[in-house]
BANU-803543 format. One record per residue (C-alpha): z, x, y. Coordinates in steps of 0.5 Angstrom, whole numbers, padded with zeros to 4 digits, always signed. Layout:
# residues N
ZXY/...
//
This chain:
# residues 505
+0000+0000+0000/-0001+0002+0007/+0005+0005+0011/+0009+0001+0015/+0009+0006+0020/+0003+0002+0023/+0007-0004+0024/+0009-0008+0030/+0016-0007+0031/+0018-0008+0038/+0013-0013+0041/+0015-0019+0045/+0013-0024+0040/+0017-0021+0035/+0024-0025+0034/+0030-0025+0030/+0031-0030+0026/+0037-0032+0021/+0036-0030+0014/+0037-0036+0010/+0034-0034+0003/+0036-0029-0002/+0032-0024-0006/+0035-0024-0013/+0030-0020-0017/+0026-0014-0014/+0023-0009-0018/+0018-0003-0018/+0014-0007-0022/+0013-0012-0017/+0006-0011-0013/+0008-0007-0007/+0005-0012-0001/+0008-0016+0004/+0010-0023+0003/+0007-0029+0008/+0010-0036+0008/+0012-0041+0013/+0018-0045+0011/+0017-0053+0013/+0021-0058+0015/+0025-0059+0022/+0027-0056+0026/+0021-0052+0027/+0022-0045+0023/+0018-0039+0024/+0013-0036+0020/+0015-0029+0016/+0012-0023+0013/+0017-0019+0009/+0015-0012+0006/+0017-0009-0001/+0023-0007+0002/+0025-0014+0004/+0025-0012+0011/+0022-0018+0016/+0017-0014+0019/+0014-0020+0023/+0018-0027+0025/+0015-0031+0030/+0016-0039+0032/+0009-0041+0033/+0011-0048+0035/+0006-0053+0032/+0002-0048+0029/+0003-0044+0023/+0002-0048+0017/-0001-0045+0011/+0000-0038+0014/-0004-0033+0010/-0009-0028+0010/-0016-0031+0009/-0023-0029+0006/-0025-0026+0012/-0019-0021+0012/-0016-0025+0018/-0010-0029+0019/-0011-0037+0019/-0006-0042+0020/-0006-0050+0022/-0004-0053+0029/-0001-0059+0028/-0002-0061+0035/-0009-0060+0036/-0011-0061+0028/-0015-0055+0028/-0015-0048+0024/-0013-0042+0028/-0016-0035+0026/-0012-0029+0028/-0014-0021+0028/-0009-0015+0026/-0008-0014+0033/-0005-0021+0034/-0011-0024+0038/-0013-0031+0036/-0020-0030+0036/-0022-0037+0034/-0020-0044+0033/-0024-0049+0028/-0025-0056+0028/-0028-0061+0024/-0035-0064+0027/-0038-0071+0027/-0032-0074+0029/-0028-0072+0023/-0021-0069+0024/-0019-0063+0020/-0013-0064+0014/-0008-0059+0014/-0008-0057+0006/-0013-0052+0006/-0018-0048+0009/-0023-0042+0008/-0025-0037+0013/-0031-0033+0009/-0033-0026+0009/-0040-0028+0012/-0037-0032+0018/-0037-0039+0015/-0031-0044+0015/-0030-0049+0010/-0025-0055+0011/-0024-0062+0009/-0022-0068+0013/-0020-0075+0010/-0025-0081+0012/-0021-0088+0011/-0026-0094+0011/-0025-0101+0010/-0026-0104+0003/-0026-0111+0000/-0021-0109-0006/-0022-0116-0008/-0029-0114-0011/-0025-0109-0015/-0019-0112-0018/-0017-0119-0018/-0012-0120-0013/-0015-0114-0009/-0014-0115-0001/-0021-0116+0002/-0019-0112+0008/-0016-0106+0005/-0017-0099+0007/-0019-0094+0002/-0019-0086+0003/-0025-0082+0003/-0026-0075+0003/-0031-0070+0007/-0032-0063+0006/-0035-0059+0011/-0038-0052+0012/-0039-0049+0019/-0043-0043+0020/-0040-0037+0025/-0042-0041+0031/-0039-0048+0028/-0045-0051+0027/-0045-0055+0021/-0049-0053+0015/-0046-0057+0009/-0043-0064+0009/-0040-0067+0002/-0037-0074+0002/-0033-0077-0004/-0036-0084-0003/-0042-0082-0007/-0038-0079-0012/-0031-0082-0013/-0028-0089-0014/-0022-0092-0012/-0020-0094-0020/-0021-0086-0021/-0014-0086-0019/-0010-0089-0025/-0003-0089-0021/-0005-0094-0016/-0003-0101-0015/-0010-0104-0013/-0007-0110-0010/-0004-0106-0004/-0007-0106+0003/-0008-0098+0003/-0010-0093-0002/-0010-0086-0001/-0012-0084-0008/-0015-0077-0007/-0010-0073-0004/-0014-0066-0004/-0010-0060-0003/-0014-0054-0005/-0021-0051-0004/-0024-0045-0007/-0031-0042-0008/-0032-0041-0015/-0035-0034-0018/-0042-0037-0018/-0041-0039-0010/-0040-0047-0011/-0034-0051-0009/-0028-0052-0013/-0024-0058-0010/-0016-0060-0013/-0015-0067-0012/-0007-0068-0013/-0008-0076-0013/-0014-0076-0019/-0010-0070-0023/-0017-0067-0022/-0021-0060-0021/-0028-0062-0019/-0034-0057-0018/-0039-0059-0013/-0046-0055-0012/-0045-0051-0005/-0052-0054-0003/-0054-0061-0006/-0047-0063-0006/-0048-0065-0014/-0042-0066-0018/-0043-0060-0023/-0036-0062-0027/-0030-0066-0027/-0024-0063-0030/-0017-0067-0031/-0015-0074-0029/-0019-0081-0032/-0026-0078-0031/-0024-0071-0035/-0030-0068-0038/-0027-0063-0042/-0023-0062-0048/-0016-0059-0047/-0015-0054-0053/-0007-0052-0055/-0005-0055-0048/-0004-0062-0045/-0007-0064-0038/-0004-0062-0032/-0002-0067-0027/-0001-0067-0019/-0003-0060-0019/-0004-0055-0013/-0007-0048-0011/-0014-0048-0016/-0016-0041-0016/-0022-0038-0019/-0021-0032-0023/-0029-0031-0025/-0033-0032-0031/-0030-0039-0032/-0023-0037-0031/-0018-0041-0027/-0011-0041-0025/-0007-0047-0022/+0000-0049-0020/+0001-0055-0025/+0007-0059-0021/+0007-0063-0028/+0009-0070-0025/+0007-0073-0032/+0008-0067-0036/+0014-0071-0040/+0010-0076-0043/+0006-0070-0046/+0012-0065-0048/+0017-0071-0050/+0022-0067-0046/+0023-0067-0038/+0018-0066-0033/+0017-0058-0031/+0012-0055-0027/+0008-0048-0029/+0003-0044-0027/-0003-0044-0032/-0009-0040-0033/-0015-0043-0037/-0022-0041-0040/-0027-0046-0039/-0033-0047-0044/-0038-0051-0040/-0043-0051-0046/-0038-0054-0051/-0034-0057-0045/-0027-0054-0047/-0021-0052-0043/-0017-0047-0047/-0010-0045-0044/-0010-0037-0044/-0003-0036-0041/+0002-0040-0037/+0009-0039-0034/+0015-0044-0034/+0021-0041-0030/+0027-0040-0035/+0031-0045-0031/+0025-0050-0032/+0024-0052-0025/+0020-0058-0023/+0017-0059-0016/+0014-0066-0015/+0010-0064-0009/+0008-0057-0006/+0007-0051-0010/+0002-0045-0010/+0000-0039-0015/-0004-0033-0014/-0006-0028-0019/-0005-0021-0015/-0009-0015-0016/-0005-0011-0020/-0005-0017-0026/+0002-0020-0024/+0002-0027-0022/+0006-0030-0016/+0009-0037-0016/+0012-0041-0011/+0016-0047-0014/+0016-0050-0007/+0020-0056-0007/+0026-0056-0011/+0031-0060-0006/+0031-0066-0011/+0036-0061-0015/+0039-0058-0009/+0036-0052-0009/+0031-0051-0004/+0025-0046-0006/+0024-0041-0011/+0018-0036-0011/+0017-0032-0017/+0013-0026-0019/+0012-0024-0026/+0008-0019-0030/+0003-0020-0035/+0008-0021-0040/+0012-0026-0036/+0018-0021-0034/+0020-0023-0027/+0019-0017-0023/+0021-0021-0016/+0024-0027-0014/+0026-0030-0007/+0031-0036-0007/+0031-0040-0001/+0036-0045+0001/+0036-0052+0001/+0034-0057+0007/+0026-0055+0007/+0020-0053+0003/+0015-0047+0002/+0008-0050+0002/+0005-0044+0000/+0008-0037-0001/+0003-0031-0002/+0002-0023-0002/-0003-0019+0002/-0004-0012+0003/-0005-0013+0010/-0001-0012+0016/-0001-0012+0024/-0003-0006+0027/-0001-0002+0034/-0006-0003+0039/-0009+0004+0041/-0014+0002+0047/-0020+0006+0048/-0028+0006+0047/-0029+0003+0041/-0037+0003+0041/-0040+0009+0037/-0046+0009+0041/-0042+0010+0048/-0041+0017+0051/-0034+0016+0050/-0033+0013+0044/-0026+0014+0041/-0026+0013+0033/-0018+0012+0033/-0018+0006+0038/-0017-0001+0035/-0017-0004+0042/-0023-0004+0047/-0021-0003+0054/-0027-0004+0057/-0028+0004+0059/-0034+0005+0055/-0040+0008+0059/-0047+0010+0057/-0052+0015+0060/-0059+0013+0062/-0063+0020+0064/-0069+0019+0068/-0074+0025+0071/-0077+0024+0077/-0083+0029+0080/-0083+0031+0087/-0089+0035+0088/-0088+0040+0082/-0080+0039+0082/-0077+0036+0077/-0070+0032+0079/-0065+0029+0073/-0062+0023+0075/-0056+0020+0071/-0054+0013+0071/-0047+0012+0068/-0042+0010+0072/-0038+0017+0070/-0039+0024+0073/-0040+0030+0073/-0045+0031+0067/-0048+0038+0066/-0056+0038+0065/-0059+0043+0060/-0067+0044+0061/-0071+0047+0055/-0073+0053+0060/-0065+0055+0059/-0063+0053+0066/-0057+0048+0067/-0059+0045+0074/-0060+0038+0076/-0067+0040+0079/-0072+0045+0077/-0079+0048+0079/-0084+0048+0073/-0088+0055+0073/-0093+0052+0068/-0096+0046+0065/-0093+0043+0059/-0087+0038+0056/-0081+0039+0059/-0074+0036+0056/-0067+0035+0059/-0061+0034+0055/-0055+0031+0059/-0048+0032+0057/-0041+0029+0059/-0035+0032+0061/-0032+0031+0054/-0038+0035+0051/-0042+0028+0049/-0049+0029+0048/-0051+0023+0051/-0058+0023+0052/-0065+0027+0052/-0071+0025+0057/-0078+0028+0057/-0083+0029+0062/-0090+0032+0062/-0092+0037+0067/-0100+0037+0068/-0101+0039+0076/-0099+0046+0076/-0105+0051+0077/-0104+0056+0072/-0104+0064+0071/-0110+0063+0066/-0114+0060+0072/-0113+0066+0076/-0116+0071+0071/-0122+0073+0068/-0124+0067+0063/-0127+0073+0058/-0120+0076+0057/-0115+0073+0052/-0108+0074+0055/-0104+0077+0049/-0097+0077+0053/-0093+0077+0059/-0087+0083+0060/-0082+0084+0065/-0081+0091+0068/-0077+0093+0062/-0082+0091+0057/-0079+0084+0055/-0083+0079+0053/-0082+0073+0058/-0085+0067+0061/-0089+0067+0068/-0084+0066+0074/-0084+0067+0081/-0080+0073+0085/-0081+0078+0079/-0085+0083+0078/-0089+0082+0071/-0094+0085+0067/-0100+0081+0064/-0103+0085+0058/-0110+0082+0055/-0114+0083+0049/-0119+0088+0052/-0113+0093+0053/-0112+0092+0061/-0106+0091+0064/-0105+0087+0070/-0099+0087+0075/-0097+0081+0079/-0091+0079+0083/-0092+0072+0085/-0087+0070+0092/-0084+0064+0092/-0085+0061+0099/
//
């Protein structure tokens, strides 16, 4: 894990908070990353980041913001704002860099949200519509309200690129727990969404006891797993009920948090919650349980909860709502052999909607120029302070003088001509291509400019064209280029030597 030395320890937003949890297990086998969560309930509680040494490295009361506080797929923090019904994005310098809302008149739901690496966003909303339930069931309300669900994917500019409606695929009778004669039916209750290994959507609907796979472009339902419309045969397991936190592990492997609200009817004991991993065979249409974790204390959370498979193979499980048992919440990390390697026990009175670990932390701002194309680029800077500058070198010709002009807003610059001179202005001695390199005060080679000189009478026009010049030397016999105010010797192929002194007027 990256060193915590780079964390923000004393920025104003860091606030002290009462520690109302206990770490009962913390071994070196736990994944050495930071734990992120928001404790729900009233009064409002701060979001928290706890490092492996059980130090609160971040605690901030964000008001109505902070729900589902986590690092998303774009490697930035995301969290819901319950006052504006939108999702906010924060970078590692604690800048809120975006806010995301549903389009087409829908209001985003706070259960889950994806900020993808390509810049796109995925969110969902409920869509209540009037529905004549008397056409569905005897005694149904002709003016009932039925819940629908909308999934939207937006691009980085918040343009809609995909929209899916449950009205085309789900029916209110898919939920077998409802009183169909009631006046209102919130029958779906979506609580999690993920991207499968092949790019399609995975939707968890608690009210349906169902995981649904949805085609990313056509909106077609690829398969329905669990609930009354289940298409899979469970192998060595019983069906999950009222589940949370679907996560694709790749190659048709999935892990979810099974709240188990109706597990007792399958086990013959009591309701228990668990983390469970399956492999789906989409040819034989089987769902095989390959791993599960049931807490030694047989914990049962009728609502809330999450599970996360960690990079080192461990699994983090949030038994997020144990208030009915007077316990609060328990966050447990287990290794592949189901040994508990970390456990946090929160006090009673509220809940932990989700708890997740990430190898991610806030950086200390280092101001400077972050544009690698600039003259004063600072590779250590992580906060652009507007100091970047760029040189634009031009060469103007005045008679036979060449004048270098640099437009950068910063000076001084030094100038190196291909003649070896380091002047702003030179007088060419002969026709040809001249080039200039400008270098700033930090030694940054910022630009190169070229100019072709063609209007200078050359020494070749002043000599006998029947002779071929071999070389030019100075009085010490050193070969050189023609120049003024110096005695030079012109040596030709016929053996003659001419001595010349060109005076600069």
